[in-house]
C-alpha positions in Angstrom: -12.4 28.5 18.6 -9.2 29.1 20.6 -7.2 26.3 22.3 -4.8 27.3 25.0 -1.8 25.0 24.5 0.6 26.5 27.0 -1.1 27.4 30.3 -1.7 23.9 31.5 0.7 21.9 29.4 1.6 18.7 31.3 5.1 17.3 31.4 5.9 13.9 30.0 5.5 12.1 33.3 1.8 12.8 33.1 1.0 11.0 29.8 2.5 8.5 27.4 4.3 10.0 24.4 3.6 7.1 22.0 1.5 7.9 18.9 -1.6 5.9 17.9 -4.4 6.4 15.5 -7.6 7.6 17.3 -11.1 6.4 16.7 -13.0 7.7 19.7 -13.4 10.8 21.9 -14.3 10.2 25.6 -15.8 12.9 27.9 -15.5 12.9 31.7 -15.7 15.2 34.7 -12.9 16.8 36.7 -14.8 16.3 40.0 -12.9 19.3 41.2 -12.4 23.0 40.6 -10.0 23.7 37.8 -6.8 24.7 39.6 -7.2 21.8 42.1 -7.5 19.4 39.2 -4.2 20.5 37.7 -2.5 20.6 41.1 -3.5 17.0 41.7 -2.4 15.8 38.2 1.0 17.5 38.6 1.8 16.4 42.1 0.4 12.9 42.7 2.9 10.0 42.6 5.8 12.5 42.7 4.7 14.1 39.4 4.2 10.8 37.5 0.4 10.6 37.7 -1.0 9.5 34.3 -4.8 9.4 34.8 -4.9 12.8 33.0 -6.8 14.1 30.0 -5.8 15.4 26.6 -8.1 18.5 26.9 -10.0 20.3 29.6 -12.9 22.7 29.2 -13.6 25.0 32.1 -16.9 26.5 33.2 -16.3 29.6 31.2 -15.8 27.5 28.1 -12.1 28.0 27.8 -10.3 25.1 26.2 -6.9 23.8 27.3 -4.8 21.3 25.5 -2.8 19.4 28.1 -0.7 17.2 25.7 -0.6 16.3 22.1 -3.8 14.4 21.0 -1.6 11.9 19.2 -0.4 10.7 22.6 -2.5 9.1 25.4 -3.0 8.9 29.1 -4.5 6.3 31.5 -8.0 8.0 31.4 -9.9 4.7 31.2 -7.1 2.6 32.8 -6.9 0.0 30.0 -4.0 0.6 27.6 -5.7 -1.1 24.7 -8.5 1.5 24.9 -6.6 4.5 26.1 -4.1 4.6 23.2 -7.0 4.8 20.7 -9.0 7.7 22.3 -8.8 11.4 22.7 -10.1 12.6 26.1 -11.9 15.7 27.2 -12.4 16.6 30.9 -15.1 19.1 31.8 -14.8 21.2 34.9 -17.6 19.9 37.0 -17.9 18.7 40.7 -20.2 15.9 39.8 -22.5 14.5 42.5 -23.4 16.4 45.6 -25.0 15.7 49.0 -27.4 17.9 50.8 -26.9 19.0 54.4 -30.5 19.5 55.5 -29.6 21.3 58.7 -27.4 23.9 57.0 -29.5 23.9 53.8 -26.3 23.6 51.8 -24.8 21.2 49.3 -21.5 19.4 49.9 -19.2 18.0 47.2 -17.6 14.5 47.3 -14.6 15.7 49.3 -16.7 17.5 51.9 -16.3 21.1 50.6 -19.3 23.4 50.7 -20.7 23.9 47.2 -20.7 27.6 46.5 -21.9 28.0 42.9 -25.1 30.0 42.4 -26.2 27.8 39.5 -29.3 25.6 40.2 -28.3 22.1 41.3 -29.8 19.4 39.1 -31.9 16.8 41.0 -32.2 13.3 39.5 -31.7 9.9 41.1 -28.9 8.0 39.3 -26.2 5.5 40.3 -26.8 6.0 44.0 -26.7 9.8 43.9 -29.4 12.5 43.7 -27.9 16.0 43.3 -25.6 17.1 40.5 -23.4 20.1 39.6 -24.8 21.6 36.4 -22.7 22.2 33.3 -22.6 25.6 31.7 -23.9 26.7 28.2 -20.4 28.1 27.4 -18.9 24.8 28.3 -21.3 22.8 26.2 -20.7 25.1 23.2 -16.9 24.9 23.5 -17.1 21.1 23.8 -19.1 20.9 20.6 -16.6 23.2 18.8 -13.7 21.1 20.1 -15.3 17.8 19.1 -16.0 19.1 15.6 -12.4 20.2 15.2 -11.0 16.9 16.5 -13.3 14.8 14.3 -12.1 16.7 11.3 -8.5 16.6 12.3 -8.3 13.0 13.4 -10.9 11.5 11.0 -13.2 10.4 13.8 -16.9 9.8 12.8 -19.4 12.3 14.2 -21.4 9.5 15.9 -22.4 10.2 19.5 -23.8 7.9 22.2 -27.1 9.4 23.3 -27.0 8.4 27.0 -24.6 7.9 29.9 -25.3 4.3 30.9 -22.9 1.3 30.6 -22.5 -0.3 27.1 -20.7 -3.7 26.8 -18.1 -3.5 24.0 -18.3 0.3 23.8 -14.5 0.4 23.1 -15.2 -0.7 19.5 -17.5 2.3 18.9 -16.2 5.0 16.6 -17.3 8.4 17.7 -18.1 10.3 20.9 -18.7 8.5 24.2 -18.7 9.1 28.0 -16.6 7.6 30.8 -19.8 6.2 32.3 -20.4 4.2 29.2 -17.3 2.2 30.2 -17.9 1.5 33.8 -21.2 1.0 35.8 -19.8 2.7 38.8 -18.7 5.9 37.0 -20.9 9.0 37.3 -19.5 11.1 34.5 -21.0 12.6 32.6 -23.9 13.1 35.0 -27.6 13.5 34.4 -27.0 17.2 34.4 -25.8 16.8 30.8 -28.5 16.8 28.0 -27.3 13.8 26.1 -30.0 13.7 23.4 -29.6 17.4 22.5 -25.9 17.1 22.5 -26.1 14.1 20.2 -28.3 16.0 17.8 -26.0 19.0 17.8 -22.9 16.9 17.1 -24.4 14.7 14.4 -26.2 17.6 12.7 -22.8 19.0 11.8 
């Protein structure tokens, strides 16, 4: 497994450089194409935007470390939680809408969805169509989680679904942003939660 620690390294205004012991890994979506994601992180709030992520995994499965995992960002937007988690953002556009007249899908900002991958259809949290994750992305995410659990002594316990869990912040292991908030849609139904849990906990 290779981790690119230089290409998308964020400056200190994009995270908090205080060290805390970690007990959980949280996965979320980018809701954007990779380069647009980094552009937004680096330019919002005059460069001091902190709702960033420790790692990103693009569709090709390439892993980027954006800042030291000992530090933290405002990924969940609750300091008591954020300082104790390592975060991984997957390149994924999330929910889509279908333009029946043009027979095309549109992402949440109004851009035409151009991927050739088959869109996942499942009704969940007010949406029906979802951008699929890639096999390379899933494999790299598993490799990264195995590494982080070993390096930071995080148990290989994995939540097996993407719905809200009251008190999930005390869980030790791997969770999803949608486990924290009822309105969040990441990770989406395009993710195979049961299989992912089996593959993580098997190792």
